[in-house]
Structure formats: structure tokens, C-alpha cells
N, C-alpha and C positions, 0 to 999 in steps of 0.2 A: 455553613461552617462546620457540620458534623462530618468531616470528611477523613476520618480513619473508622468510620462506623462500623460496628458489628452489629448484626440483627438489630435489636431495639433496646437493649438493656441499657439503663442510664448512667452508664459509665463513661462513654466517650463524648469529648468535646468537639473534636474535630474527624471528619472523615474523608478519605480521598477517593471515595467510590471504587474502592478495589475489591472485588468480590474474592472470597478468600475459603481455601480449604482448612481444615481443622489443624490448628497450630498453637496449641495451648503454651502460655508461656512457662518458664522454668519457674522453680520455686522460689529462686531469689536471684533477680537480675541486678548486677552492680550498676548505679545510675551513673557513675562516673565513665564518661565517653569523651573525654579530651578537656581542654581548659574551659573553665566556665566562660559564659559570654561576658563582654563588659558591661557594667551597669550603667544604664542611661538616666536613672533618676531614683530617688530614694535611697536607701542605705541598708545597714545590716543590724541585725540583733545577734548578741551572742548567747547561744542557747545550749546546753549540754555539749560545749567544745565546737560546736558548728556556728556557721555564719549563717543567718536565717535573713533572706530578703524581705525588707517590710517598706512600704510607701505609705505615708499618711497625708492626707489633705482635709482642709476645712477644720474649724475649730469651734462649732455651733455648740450650745448647751444641749443637753440630752443623750441618749444613748449613742455610743459609736455604732457605725455600721461596718461589718467586717464581710468581705467577700470571700467565699469558699469556693476555689477553681474545681472544674470537673477533671476527669483524667485527660491526660495529654493537654491540658490546659496550663495557663500560669497567670499569676496576679494581673500582670499587665495586660492580658486580654481584656480585662475588665476596668481600664484605664477611663475609658469614655464615660461608663457608667459612674466611676469614681469621682470624677469631675463634675457631673451634674449633681450628684449626692451631697458632694461638699460644699455645695451652695447653701445647704439648710442642716448639715451634719458633719461630725467628724467621720470621715470614710477611710477605711484601711484595705489596702490590697496586699498579699504577701505570697511567697512561694514555700509549699512544703519542701523539707529536707529532701534531698535527692532529685528535685525538679526545679525547673526555671533558673533563677539566679542564686539559689541558694547551695550550700554545700553538699557533698555528697552524702548519701545514705544508703544503705543496702534496702532494697525494694522487692516486694512489697513490705509495708508496714502494718501494724495493727491500728485500728481506729483510736485505742487508748494512747497510743505512742504519738499519733499525728496530733491529737487535740489537747494533750499535755503540753507538747512542744507549742501549740498556738496560744495556749493559756499564758505560758512563760513568755512568748514574744510581746504579748498585749501588756503585760505586767511590766516587761522591761523597758517598755516604751512610754509608760506612764498613762496608758490609755485604760481609764477606769471603766468598770463593769457597772452596770449590765449591758450586754451588747445587742444589737439586732443582727443576727446573722442571715447572710443572703447566700443561699446555697444553690448551685448549678450542678445539676448532673450528679457525678460521683460526690461532689461537696456535699449532697444531701447526707451521706452516710456520715461525714465528719461533723455536720452540724448537729444531727441526731446524738452521736456519740459524745460531743461538747456538751449537749443540754443534760445528758445522763450524768455526766461525771461533776458537772458544774451548773446545776440547775438555777441556782441563784445569780448566776452570771448572765443569764439570757433573759432580754427584755422582749424579744419577738422574732418570729422567724418569717423570711420571705423564701418560699419554695419554688425555684424556677426550673420547672421539669426536672426535679431533683430524685435522686436514688431514694427508695424506701425499702425497709426490711421486708415488707409483706408483697414485695413485686410479684414474687411466683404465684401468690393466691389470686392475683387479678389479671394476670398476663397469660396469654397461650404459651405452652410448653415450648414451641418453636422460637418465642421470644424471652425465654426465661433467663435467669441469670447464668446458670450452667451452659445455655445455648450461646449467650453473649461471649463468655470465656472461649467456648470451643471455635466459633466462628471468626474470632478477631483475626485480622490481618497480620501476616508474618512480617519479620523486619525486613525480608526481601520485597514483599509488596509494597510496603512503606516507603521503601528507598526508592522505587520506581515511580511512586507518585510525587516525589519531592519538587520536581519542577512546577507540576501542577499546584501543589501546596503553596509554593512561593508566591505565584501569582494570585493565588485565591486570598492569602493571608495580607498581601500588600493592599488589594482592591478593598478588602472588607475593613481594613484600619487605615485607610487612605487620610482620614481626617485627624489622626494622631500626629503629634509633633515628629519631625523626621527622625530624631534620635531614638525617641520611643518605638516608632513604626518599626524602624531599621532593625533595632534590637529584638523586637517580637518576630518579625518575619525570619531573622537568622535563627532564632532559637527553633522554631517550627520547621526548620529544614535540616536541622542537627541531629547528630546521632544520638545524643542525649534524648531530644523529644522522642525519638524512636523506642529507645530501651525502657525510658521511664514510662511511656504510655503503655507499652507492652505488659511491664510489671505491675501497674495499677490496674488495669483493665483485667487481669487476672486475678484479682482478690475478691470479686463482687460476692460470691457465695460465702467466702469466710467472714467477710463485713457483715452481711445479713445476719449470720449465726452469732456473731459477736454482739450486735445490735439487740437481737433476741435474748441477751442475758440481762438486760435492764429494761427499764420501764419505756412506755410511750413517751413522745415528746411532752414537755410541761404544758401547764395550762397558761399559756401566752398568747398574745394575739399572732394569728399565723394567716397569711396569705399566700395561697398556692396558684402559681401561673401554669396553666396546662395548654400547651401549643398542641394543636392538632392538625397542621398544615403538613403536606406531604413533603418528606425528606428524600431527595432523589438518590442517596446512598442506600437508604432503607428500601426504597422501592426497587432497587436492583437485587436485594436479597432476599425478599420474601413475595408472596402472593399479594394480590389486592385483598382477598379475603383475611389473611392474616394480618396485613396492614390495619385493615379497619377493627379487627379484634384488639389489636395492640392499643389503637386510638381509644376505643371503648373502654378497655383495662385502665387506662391511665387516668382517663376522666372518672372512673368509680374509685381508682386508688386514692386520687387527690381528694376526692369527694369525702371519702373516710377519714383521711388525714384531718380535714379542717372540721370534721363532725366530731373529732376526738376532743375538741377543745371547745371552751365557752365563747371564745371570740374568733371564730375562723371563718374564711372566705376563699371560695374558688372563682377564680377568672380565666375562662376558656377562650383561647386566642386561636381563631381559625386561620389566620393569616401569616402564620410564621411555623417554624419548627425547632426542634429540639436545640441545634446549633445556633440558627441565624436570631433566635429570640433576643439575645444579649445586643445585638447591633440594630436590626430592623424593628424590634419593639422595644428599643432602650427607654421609650416613654412609659411604656407599661410597667417595666422593671422599676424605674424611678418613682413613679406613682405608688407603686405598691409598698417601697420602702418608706416614702412619705406617710402612707396611710398606716403602716404598722406602728411608725414612731408616734404619731398621733394617737392611736389606740392604746398604746403602751404607757403613755402619759395620762391616762383618763384615770 
């Protein structure tokens, strides 16, 4: 499911295996690209004059679990995970402004703007802190920034092959953050891949309720998916710089899931040697992350990749959430 993939920087959630020339995103891409898709489930929080999509499931005691999507992803991509987690915790999915089912916003946005919005969304829904943040891909930047600005509101972190501010210190330059921005597919290339994308997303979420699946598929073949994804993928360097202005993640339980399976899109963009260096760097990067806290653990998954992990290793993600909640309660 990493099918809009650029090299290997952890910002892309979907990739349509389109090799790409250098096509950097403009400084500000209006996310508005037509009428918002129909809302299949959940509702809206009113924050800063915008409607922000949010869906809550489960009502168990203990910290609520909040899923932070990757670039090109939306909250309902994690609906299957949410439903499983809702069996033992309150589970929340949402869409950042300018993406998914939320109202428009100029993109890209600073990490501070994104996480302040999320903090207000959770408060408006009466979802009390502290939270376990489940961050996938670019969502890691926002989880880290949330923890920097609201450290007392974070009970634990589940890192699902997520963005890290020190990415460039561990990864080869060919797979660095700047390279990821430069090699990102253009709008034209993504448009050409939309028929493939429709089939892929429909198959991936075949088990979803029909209304949810259809809405998710329609979003992922929309103009808005293209423009929002390009804008968010163009901010990796600036987000890393923003995160370096604040502290490391707080000393809370952290489980990092590190997939090292081959991603076909990445395979088409880099040599075998570079790909191995990427995998080795990701393993060392996540190891450093979990070593920075007193209750951290890394779980390396050899049978999945960056995008597919939330579907074909949903069991591993759900178990990590369960374990972090348990450790946070000790």
C-alpha cells in the first residue's frame, strides 16, 4: 500500500509504483480540490472555524488511543485497526485539516498547527488525556511534536515505521528527507496511476463495511488526495527542523515496529545496495528511539513493508497498542 512512494523517506503512505523525475511541490498547495466526499461514519469537531473529521469507537477505561495517519493517508485507512483496538480501549481516528473528510486548509502546515488542532479536537469530544499515540509514516512527526508541546498528555507511543527527526543521520543520502521530496511523483504521474490505485485500495480494504470502503476508495482516487499528498510530502525537511527545536520524545512506554520487507515501489527506485542500507538504517534509527526512553522496545517485522504493515500485520500493531497501554498503567 505504499503506492505513491518516493525513495524511502517515511512520509508516504500509499505509492503507485510510479518512477519519478524531480518535481518538488509548490510552497503552498490549496487542499481544496472539489467538494468534500460524503461522510460514511463518524462526525465533525468544530476547531478554528473548520470542521475536522473524527470518529471514536470503544469506551474502555485507560488511555485513549489516537491514530495519526501518514501523508496521503486518512483516518479511515486505519478503521480496521481502530475496530480491533476498540475492543479494549477508546480508539480515535481523524483527518488533519486539508485532508480526507476535514475542511480545507492551506498545505503544508507546521507541526505545531497540526497538533494544536488535534489537541483541540480531542478536548472538544470529551476524550480525556493522557493518550497513546499510534503514529504511522509522516504521523510520527506529528506524534513527536504533540509530545513536545503537550508532554503530560502522552501516556505512550506506538511507532509504526514512523517519521523521525534524525532520519538523515541514519539513512543514506539517496534516501534522505530532501531526496524524498525531490523524487516525489508529480500530479500528472499520480493521475495516471489512479486506475491502479482504485483497484489496490478496494482490495486492501475489502473487509471494511461497504459505505466506509467506498468512501475511502473514492478519496484515494480524487484530486484532493493528489494535492494534499504532494503538499504534505514536501514538508519533511522543515518538519525535521521544527522537531529539532524541541526535546526528544518523553520518557513514556514506546514500542517501535520496524518493517524490513521489500516494498515493490522502493525496489523500482533504488538499487539493492541502497535498499539494504535503508533497512539497516531504519533498524538502527528505531533502536535509538526506543533506547532513549526507560521502557522502550523495538519489534522488527521481516514479512511486511512500510505501507502494508497496517493491513497484513494488523495483529502486530494491535498487540503493540495493547502492550503500551499495559505498560503505561504500571
